[in-house]
N, C-alpha and C positions, 0 to 999 in steps of 0.2 A: 774414529770419524775425522780426523782433521787431514790425516792420509785420503782418504775419499773426498776432503772438500776443496783440498788442492790439487790432485788431478782431473775435480770438473772443473776447473775454473777456466784453464782456454775451452770447452764445450759452451758453457756457460756464457762466454764475449761474442763464438761465433755466432749464438743465435740470439742475442741481442743486434748483433753487428745484421745480420739477417734481417730482422725484423725491422731495423732502423732504416736500412736499404729499397724498403717498400715505400716510406716517405720519400729519398730520390726518384723510386721509379713513379711516383704518386707525380711528384713537381714535374720530371720531363713528359711524362703524358700530360699532364694537363691542359694543354691548348688543344688538345687531338681530339678529349674525350668531350660525349654531345652534352646541352647542361643536366638532361638525366639518366643518369645510369640507374640501368635494371639492376633490382636488389631484392628479389622474390618471386620464386616460381613455383606453377601450382605441380600438382598431380599426373598433367599430360606433357611436365616439363616446358609448359608457355610462360612466357613472364606476365605477372600481373599485379607487380611491386615495382616502383622506382625511388633511386634517392638522387640527392643535386650530387655533381660529380667535386664540389667543394666537400660535402657529405663523406662521400667515399674514401675520398684520398688521405681524409684526415681522421676519418671514424675507426673506419678499418683498422690500419697499420697501429692503431691508441689501445683499439680493445684487445689488439693481438698479444703489446706490448702489458697490458695492465693481466691478462691473464698468466702471462709469463713471471707476471712479477707475485701472483697470486702464488702460483705452483711451484712457485721459490721457495716461498716461505711459509707454505702450508706446515711440512714436517716438522717445522721449528716452533709453530702457531697450535698442531695439534695437541690433545689432551699426551696423546703415545708418543710421542716424538724419537721415546729408544725403539719403535716397532719397524722406524721409517729404517735401523740401521740394518734387518734381518732384509728387507727387499730396496737396497736403494735403486741399484741397478735398472730393477723390472722399471722402476718409480721414474728415473731418469729415461730412459726409453719409451715409457708412455707419454713424459713429457716432450721428447722430443715429435714424437709423431704425432700429439696432437697439435705444437706449432705449427710441423710440418705442414699439418693439413688446412690450417688455418693460411698460410703463406698461399696455399696453392689454389686456395678457392680463392682468396684477393686476387690473386695473377690471371684466373682463367677469368673470371666475373669481368676483371679489366679487359681482359684481351675480345670480351666477348662484346662487352660495349662499345670496342674498337672494329668492331665487326667480325670479327672473325666466328664462323658458325662450328662453337662448339657445342657438346650435351652435355651440359652443367648439371644435371639430374642422377646421369648414370656417371660421372665423375664423382661427385660426390658420394654417391651410393658405393663404388669402391671403392673408394678412398677408408671411409666410416667403414664399412666392411670388413679391411685389412686393422682399421683398430681394433674393432671389435673383436679379431681372431685374437693380434694379440694379445689383450685383457684377456681374454677366455684361456689363452694357454698359459698365460703364466698366473692365474688366479690364486693357484692352491701354495704361491710362494707368499701371495700378501698376508702380513702379518697384521693383528689386532689392532686398527686407528679409527679414528673417528672421520678420517678423511676422504680417502681413497679406497675403493672395493665396494660391495655390496650391504648398504646399512638398512637395515629394518630394527626396529627395536628389538631383537631377539638376538641378531649378528652383535649385539654392541655390548648386550646383556653378558652375555656368554662369550670366552673365547674359546673354549669345544664347538658350541654352533655356528661360528664366526670361522672356525678352521673348513670344518664340515662343506658346509653352505656351495665354499668356495671352492670345494675338492667336486663336490658334486656338480657345477651349474660349471665352470669352465670349462670341458668338452660339449659341453650345447651352445656358451658364447662363440665356440672357434665353429660350429655348423652352421650358427644364426650368420658371421660374419661372412661364411662363405656362401651365405645364401644369398646376402647381398650384393658378395666382386659376380656374382654368378647372375643377378637379375639385371644387369646389363644389358643383359643377352634377347631380355623383354620388350613387351611394350609398356610403354613408361606406367600408365597408368597400374596394369595388374601388377607391373614390378615395385610400384610403390606400396600395394593392398599386403602381397606379398613378405617384401622387405620387413612393415610395419609388423603386420601378423607375427611375423616369425619374435623380433624383439618383444611385443608385449607378452608371447608366450612363455619367452624363458626367463621374463624379467617376476610377471606373475609366479612360475613356477619356486625361483629364489624365495619369494616371500613368501608361498604355502611352507616349503620345503625349512623353513627357518621355524616359523613358528610353529609346527610338528613336531621338528626334533627339539626342541627348547620344551615344549609342553610334554614327551616323553620323559628328558634330562628331570623335569622339574615332579612328574612324580612317580621317579623309580627311589 
């Protein structure tokens, strides 16, 4: 474990430097930002929420930094920290993708506020789709823990249910990720409905499958 920690230190500092650079970016762009910065878009891709530019340049990077700290210490705080040794590379990859997504979201919303004609909804769906597909592709390698993965009462109660639920659900999450990425080619309202609908279906399926499998194993 010590060897893995040492090999990850440069990557960790690179991530921290990336996040801190957002404060620098915000400092230089602050005078050019409007007083009210778009902060929320509806299902048709239209802005329907704003925040102050001060809130935008301070809160957003701070939120990313806070999330990074949580994800860094999650394996240590988890009741089963030893499980993370078995999928450390997958967890590290997910952490990078999550931080990368939030950094991209901050940069794109800032550019949008500066007047660049970006389709925020399409960007979000594509990158989230990539994140979902990545998770699904590696679900089978995620070992039993209490922080990261498909957490239902039955997957947490049984390691066998955990492993089988993740193996079964993995390919479905990859498909959902692809649906999210491809949804950028259709109208915003329909794309949102299809993307969210597919995510709800695969989530409910994993929940129901873990329950059914747990009951089956209990009755054997």
